[in-house]
NUKEKE-216772 format. One record per residue: residue in three letters; residue number from 1; z, y, x of N, C-alpha, C in turn. Coordinates in nm, 4 decimals. Atoms other than C-alpha are relative to their C-alpha. Layout:
BEGIN
type/seq/n_Z/n_Y/n_X/ca_Z/ca_Y/ca_X/c_Z/c_Y/c_X
ala/NUM/Z/Y/X/Z/Y/X/Z/Y/X;
...
***
This chain:
BEGIN
type/seq/n_Z/n_Y/n_X/ca_Z/ca_Y/ca_X/c_Z/c_Y/c_X
met/1/-0.0241/-0.0744/0.1221/12.2855/19.7200/16.9409/0.0597/-0.0930/-0.1048;
val/2/-0.0647/0.0784/0.1043/12.5135/19.5929/16.6625/-0.0768/0.0166/-0.1299;
thr/3/0.0666/-0.0017/0.1289/12.3417/19.4999/16.3373/0.1041/-0.0205/-0.1087;
thr/4/-0.0921/0.0133/0.1123/12.5426/19.5572/16.0181/-0.0806/-0.0371/-0.1231;
ile/5/0.0730/0.0546/0.1140/12.4299/19.3568/15.7160/0.0980/-0.0232/-0.1136;
ala/6/-0.0814/0.0356/0.1163/12.5673/19.3262/15.3628/0.0085/-0.1521/-0.0069;
val/7/-0.0192/0.1450/0.0090/12.7106/18.9793/15.3134/-0.1058/-0.0615/-0.0903;
thr/8/0.0962/0.0550/0.0948/12.4777/18.9302/15.0181/-0.1414/-0.0076/0.0540;
gln/9/0.1316/0.0093/-0.0621/12.1740/18.9929/15.2348/-0.0027/-0.1091/0.1056;
ala/10/-0.0055/0.0987/-0.1084/12.2879/18.7662/15.5171/0.0225/-0.1408/-0.0522;
ile/11/-0.0358/0.1315/0.0549/12.4251/18.4823/15.3050/-0.0146/0.0078/-0.1506;
thr/12/0.0254/-0.0086/0.1437/12.2861/18.4287/14.9577/0.0414/-0.1250/-0.0759;
thr/13/-0.0400/0.1235/0.0668/12.3958/18.0719/14.8863/0.1148/-0.0652/0.0760;
leu/14/-0.1069/0.0754/-0.0640/12.6859/17.8420/14.9580/-0.0563/-0.0842/0.1140;
arg/15/0.0643/0.0802/-0.1044/12.4467/17.6248/15.1573/-0.0213/0.0833/0.1268;
glu/16/0.0182/-0.0882/-0.1157/12.3630/17.9215/15.3834/0.1325/0.0280/0.0699;
ala/17/-0.1323/-0.0213/-0.0601/12.7357/17.9877/15.4367/0.0401/-0.1217/0.0821;
his/18/-0.0312/0.1232/-0.0738/12.7810/17.6242/15.5396/-0.0763/-0.0045/0.1315;
glu/19/0.0817/0.0040/-0.1210/12.4950/17.6494/15.7874/0.0408/0.1097/0.0988;
arg/20/-0.0300/-0.1145/-0.0873/12.5874/17.9938/15.9245/0.1328/-0.0159/0.0733;
phe/21/-0.1332/0.0125/-0.0583/12.9540/17.9113/15.9846/0.0333/-0.1432/0.0399;
asn/22/-0.0169/0.1400/-0.0403/12.9019/17.5419/16.0639/0.1126/-0.0679/-0.0791;
leu/23/-0.1003/0.0588/0.0881/13.1110/17.4325/15.7647/-0.0490/-0.1341/-0.0513;
ser/24/0.0351/0.1280/0.0606/13.1182/17.0797/15.6309/0.1173/-0.0483/-0.0836;
arg/25/-0.1030/0.0534/0.0887/13.3069/16.8982/15.3603/0.0807/-0.1054/0.0740;
ala/26/-0.0890/0.0972/-0.0639/13.6085/16.7041/15.4872/0.0854/-0.0657/-0.1074;
thr/27/-0.0789/0.0724/0.0999/13.7725/16.4346/15.2782/0.1031/-0.0922/0.0636;
asp/28/-0.0930/0.0915/-0.0662/13.9710/16.2462/15.5402/0.1419/0.0567/-0.0008;
glu/29/-0.1409/-0.0383/0.0079/14.3523/16.2534/15.5219/0.0485/0.0839/0.1183;
pro/30/-0.0540/-0.0787/-0.1111/14.4156/16.3871/15.8761/-0.0531/0.1434/0.0081;
phe/31/0.0573/-0.1340/-0.0051/14.2086/16.7015/15.8053/0.1100/0.1040/-0.0230;
cys/32/-0.1008/-0.1067/0.0052/14.4355/17.0019/15.8718/0.1398/-0.0541/-0.0270;
ala/33/-0.1320/0.0613/0.0190/14.7420/16.7787/15.8916/0.1125/0.0966/0.0346;
glu/34/-0.1051/-0.0951/-0.0388/14.9355/17.0614/16.0597/0.0402/0.0909/-0.1156;
trp/35/-0.0336/-0.0829/0.1151/14.9214/17.2540/15.7309/0.0987/-0.0707/-0.0915;
arg/36/-0.0815/0.0774/0.0930/15.1007/16.9728/15.5490/0.1336/-0.0431/0.0573;
asp/37/-0.1225/0.0485/-0.0633/15.3777/16.9007/15.7981/0.1263/0.0518/-0.0669;
thr/38/-0.1213/-0.0585/0.0565/15.6270/17.1371/15.6376/-0.0111/0.0274/-0.1495;
leu/39/0.0187/-0.0244/0.1426/15.4926/17.1416/15.2828/0.0626/-0.1117/-0.0828;
pro/40/-0.0546/0.1045/0.0869/15.6589/16.9592/14.9945/-0.1118/-0.0907/-0.0512;
gln/41/0.0951/0.0973/0.0542/15.4881/16.6502/14.8562/-0.0499/0.0487/-0.1363;
leu/42/0.0547/-0.0366/0.1304/15.2555/16.7198/14.5628/0.0461/-0.0997/-0.1051;
thr/43/-0.0354/0.0890/0.1107/15.3585/16.5810/14.2268/-0.1262/-0.0690/-0.0499;
ala/44/0.1144/0.0717/0.0571/15.1349/16.3369/14.0406/-0.0827/0.0936/-0.0880;
val/45/0.0700/-0.0962/0.0858/15.0479/16.6155/13.7947/-0.0833/0.0960/0.0852;
glu/46/0.0728/-0.0909/-0.0890/14.9479/16.8516/14.0788/-0.1199/-0.0692/0.0640;
val/47/0.1106/0.0763/-0.0588/14.7355/16.5824/14.2448/-0.1105/-0.0196/-0.1033;
ala/48/0.0983/0.0206/0.1063/14.5650/16.5085/13.9118/-0.0770/0.1288/-0.0282;
glu/49/0.0657/-0.1282/0.0257/14.4915/16.8796/13.8549/-0.0971/0.0355/0.1129;
leu/50/0.0880/-0.0288/-0.1135/14.3476/16.9245/14.2045/-0.1195/-0.0945/0.0032;
asp/51/0.1112/0.0953/0.0095/14.1383/16.6079/14.1656/-0.0977/0.0434/-0.1090;
his/52/0.0829/-0.0474/0.1109/14.0121/16.7457/13.8337/-0.0852/0.1201/0.0434;
leu/53/0.0746/-0.1165/-0.0473/13.9142/17.0782/13.9942/-0.1075/-0.0394/0.1005;
arg/54/0.0998/0.0482/-0.0967/13.7370/16.8957/14.2798/-0.1174/-0.0638/-0.0741;
asp/55/0.1060/0.0671/0.0753/13.5432/16.6792/14.0330/-0.0838/0.1002/-0.0791;
arg/56/0.0710/-0.1045/0.0739/13.4539/16.9845/13.8244/-0.0960/0.0732/0.0935;
tyr/57/0.0832/-0.0692/-0.0987/13.3211/17.1645/14.1341/-0.1217/-0.0852/0.0368;
leu/58/0.1103/0.0883/-0.0382/13.1119/16.8639/14.2388/-0.0992/-0.0172/-0.1146;
tyr/59/0.0875/0.0107/0.1169/12.9736/16.8328/13.8838/-0.0928/0.1218/-0.0078;
tyr/60/0.0811/-0.1214/0.0067/12.8559/17.1953/13.8813/-0.0923/0.0130/0.1205;
leu/61/0.0804/-0.0075/-0.1211/12.7263/17.1659/14.2367/-0.1259/-0.0862/-0.0098;
glu/62/0.1177/0.0863/0.0179/12.4856/16.8910/14.1217/-0.1224/0.0799/-0.0428;
asp/63/0.1116/-0.0830/0.0454/12.2715/17.1662/13.9635/-0.0578/0.0862/0.1112;
gly/64/0.0476/-0.0805/-0.1123/12.2259/17.3302/14.3036/0.1008/0.1047/0.0373;
glu/65/-0.0881/-0.1108/-0.0362/12.3905/17.6684/14.3386/0.0964/0.0318/-0.1134;
ile/66/-0.1002/-0.0427/0.0966/12.7039/17.7944/14.1657/0.0123/0.1511/0.0126;
ser/67/-0.0091/-0.1462/-0.0050/12.7071/18.1625/14.0719/0.1447/0.0437/0.0187;
glu/68/-0.1343/-0.0546/-0.0210/13.0029/18.3857/14.1529/0.0834/-0.0063/-0.1275;
gly/69/-0.0738/0.0008/0.1264/13.1018/18.4209/13.7872/0.0431/-0.1397/-0.0397;
thr/70/-0.0331/0.1383/0.0319/13.0878/18.0471/13.7313/0.1085/-0.0519/0.0922;
ala/71/-0.1018/0.0454/-0.0958/13.2871/17.9789/14.0481/0.1365/0.0581/-0.0338;
asn/72/-0.1276/-0.0614/0.0374/13.5550/18.2262/13.9375/0.0617/-0.0685/-0.1211;
ile/73/-0.0503/0.0620/0.1226/13.5837/18.0623/13.5948/0.0430/-0.1438/0.0236;
ile/74/-0.0289/0.1439/-0.0107/13.5717/17.6967/13.6966/0.0904/-0.0374/0.1157;
met/75/-0.0754/0.0385/-0.1196/13.7472/17.7072/14.0345/0.1077/0.0997/0.0431;
val/76/-0.0918/-0.0948/-0.0640/13.9086/18.0247/14.1676/0.1228/0.0261/-0.0861;
ser/77/-0.1151/-0.0303/0.0857/14.1259/18.1241/13.8708/0.0884/-0.1217/-0.0241;
pro/78/-0.0866/0.1168/0.0204/14.2439/17.7696/13.7876/0.0720/-0.0442/0.1272;
leu/79/-0.0625/0.0416/-0.1255/14.3118/17.6945/14.1550/0.1158/0.0925/0.0378;
leu/80/-0.1079/-0.0943/-0.0299/14.5137/18.0124/14.2133/0.1192/-0.0226/-0.0922;
asp/81/-0.1075/0.0243/0.0959/14.7126/17.9396/13.8977/0.0717/-0.1313/0.0292;
thr/82/-0.0583/0.1310/-0.0301/14.7676/17.5708/13.9814/0.0900/0.0066/0.1225;
leu/83/-0.0773/-0.0115/-0.1234/14.8926/17.6645/14.3269/0.1158/0.0987/-0.0112;
gly/84/-0.1084/-0.0957/0.0194/15.1274/17.9260/14.1820/-0.0194/0.1289/0.0765;
leu/85/0.0264/-0.1171/-0.0831/14.9583/18.2013/14.3811/-0.0235/0.1280/-0.0795;
cys/86/0.0099/-0.1204/0.0835/14.9406/18.4421/14.0853/0.1379/0.0567/-0.0318;
asp/87/-0.1372/-0.0346/0.0370/15.3196/18.4600/14.0522/0.0813/0.0385/0.1232;
pro/88/-0.0853/-0.0375/-0.1134/15.6020/18.6048/14.2673/0.0344/-0.1204/0.0857;
pro/89/0.0011/-0.1253/-0.0756/15.6378/18.6262/14.5602/-0.1399/0.0445/0.0404;
tyr/90/0.1377/-0.0321/-0.0385/15.2565/18.6382/14.5882/-0.0539/0.1137/-0.0848;
arg/91/0.0673/-0.1067/0.0734/15.0324/18.9260/14.4816/-0.1509/-0.0159/0.0178;
ile/92/0.1463/0.0046/-0.0025/14.6650/18.9159/14.3908/-0.0521/0.1418/0.0221;
arg/93/0.0705/-0.1260/-0.0221/14.4471/19.1962/14.5220/-0.1487/-0.0308/-0.0162;
gly/94/0.1417/0.0236/0.0221/14.0913/19.2143/14.3968/-0.0861/0.1072/0.0633;
glu/95/0.1005/-0.0938/-0.0499/13.7796/19.3814/14.5318/0.0457/0.0774/0.1232;
gln/96/-0.0392/-0.0619/-0.1262/13.8983/19.4498/14.8846/-0.1190/-0.0010/0.0962;
trp/97/0.1098/-0.0121/-0.0957/13.6450/19.5744/15.1397/0.0305/-0.0818/0.1248;
met/98/-0.0198/0.0755/-0.1234/13.5973/19.3505/15.4436/-0.1178/0.0212/0.0931;
arg/99/0.1018/-0.0106/-0.1047/13.4050/19.3622/15.7694/0.0253/-0.1154/0.0948;
leu/100/-0.0141/0.1206/-0.0807/13.3439/19.0429/15.9690/-0.1001/0.0032/0.1144;
ala/101/0.0868/0.0046/-0.1182/13.2058/19.0454/16.3241/-0.0215/-0.1459/0.0368;
leu/102/0.0325/0.1386/-0.0321/13.0264/18.7190/16.3990/-0.0023/-0.0206/0.1501;
glu/103/0.0017/0.0318/-0.1431/13.0660/18.5494/16.7338/-0.1410/-0.0289/0.0490;
thr/104/0.1373/0.0306/-0.0394/12.7039/18.4387/16.7339/-0.0857/0.1243/-0.0167;
asp/105/0.0878/-0.1162/0.0030/12.4464/18.7031/16.8094/-0.1361/-0.0390/-0.0556;
thr/106/0.1370/0.0199/0.0445/12.1056/18.7414/16.6519/-0.0925/0.0533/0.1083;
glu/107/0.0964/-0.0530/-0.0964/11.7865/18.8400/16.8326/0.0185/0.1505/0.0189;
glu/108/-0.0199/-0.1446/-0.0064/11.8741/19.2027/16.7525/0.1333/0.0376/0.0645;
gly/109/-0.1321/-0.0277/-0.0572/12.2248/19.1711/16.9039/0.1102/-0.0546/-0.0891;
pro/110/-0.1124/0.0481/0.0809/12.5721/19.1113/16.7587/-0.0179/0.0371/-0.1474;
thr/111/0.0124/-0.0227/0.1430/12.5991/19.0909/16.3796/0.1367/0.0246/-0.0621;
val/112/-0.1202/-0.0281/0.0783/12.8628/19.2404/16.1507/-0.0377/-0.0131/-0.1469;
leu/113/0.0217/0.0149/0.1437/12.8795/19.1314/15.7862/0.0998/0.0882/-0.0733;
glu/114/-0.0866/-0.0831/0.0819/13.0184/19.3722/15.5289/-0.0122/-0.0428/-0.1445;
gly/115/0.0024/0.0344/0.1407/13.1135/19.3052/15.1705/0.1371/0.0163/-0.0612;
arg/116/-0.1272/-0.0089/0.0705/13.3971/19.2678/14.9263/0.0626/-0.1375/-0.0113;
ile/117/-0.0760/0.1215/0.0252/13.6678/19.0066/14.8997/0.0279/-0.0007/-0.1493;
asp/118/-0.0172/0.0063/0.1445/13.6762/18.8928/14.5381/0.1464/-0.0138/-0.0382;
ala/119/-0.1425/0.0200/0.0290/14.0379/18.7736/14.5408/0.0734/-0.0168/0.1313;
leu/120/-0.0819/0.0082/-0.1202/14.3042/18.8144/14.8036/0.1439/-0.0189/-0.0448;
thr/121/-0.1399/0.0259/0.0325/14.6495/18.6602/14.7687/0.0816/0.0199/0.1255;
leu/122/-0.0806/-0.0354/-0.1157/14.9167/18.7957/15.0000/0.1461/-0.0378/-0.0197;
gln/123/-0.1451/0.0174/-0.0065/15.2700/18.6915/15.0919/0.0333/-0.0149/0.1464;
asp/124/-0.0319/-0.0017/-0.1425/15.3854/18.7843/15.4406/-0.1220/-0.0410/0.0826;
asn/125/0.1098/0.0424/-0.0875/15.1613/18.5878/15.6813/-0.1012/-0.0912/-0.0680;
leu/126/0.0944/0.0859/0.0719/14.9850/18.3774/15.4137/-0.1012/0.0872/-0.0720;
trp/127/0.1088/-0.0687/0.0677/14.6500/18.5144/15.3070/-0.0969/-0.1048/-0.0505;
leu/128/0.1044/0.0842/0.0565/14.4159/18.3286/15.0730/-0.1129/0.0943/-0.0373;
val/129/0.1114/-0.0923/0.0172/14.0750/18.4923/15.0742/-0.1156/-0.0714/-0.0672;
val/130/0.1218/0.0487/0.0639/13.7812/18.4358/14.8401/-0.1049/0.1080/0.0199;
leu/131/0.1061/-0.0973/-0.0262/13.4662/18.6097/14.9622/-0.1035/-0.0068/-0.1097;
val/132/0.0950/-0.0103/0.1082/13.2124/18.7272/14.7131/-0.1372/0.0349/0.0546;
cys/133/0.1362/-0.0350/-0.0390/12.8347/18.7501/14.7437/-0.0607/0.0866/-0.1088;
gln/134/0.0637/-0.0926/0.0923/12.7181/19.0595/14.5602/-0.0415/0.1231/0.0781;
gly/135/0.0515/-0.1159/-0.0716/12.5361/19.3778/14.6545/0.1090/0.0965/0.0419;
thr/136/-0.1004/-0.0966/-0.0470/12.7330/19.6263/14.8648/-0.0658/0.1320/0.0309;
***
């Protein structure tokens, strides 16, 4: 039997998301090198802005958890803007319904997470997705 759970019930913190999806922070240069092969070199200003956003995130993370509203203010909006993903040819779509079937099963059987995508940026085959943890 398939179990369907709201994302907010299955994953309530960033730490739980890391554990559930086996995520870990990567800081080494070769990480996802294939993404950078055809991309233009970042300018010094862009590198400084991204470093600033990383440092800001780590500062807020010191307090433990970061709420959705705080994450949107300190990270998501500035990052989308810095990357130029709010302007043509990209389009922002907010509050999009999503359904994610997990490969790992629980004791009750396969699990499907349902919830809303807070921000979705689209341009042909490029999708940038920010998942939100709120009641569904």
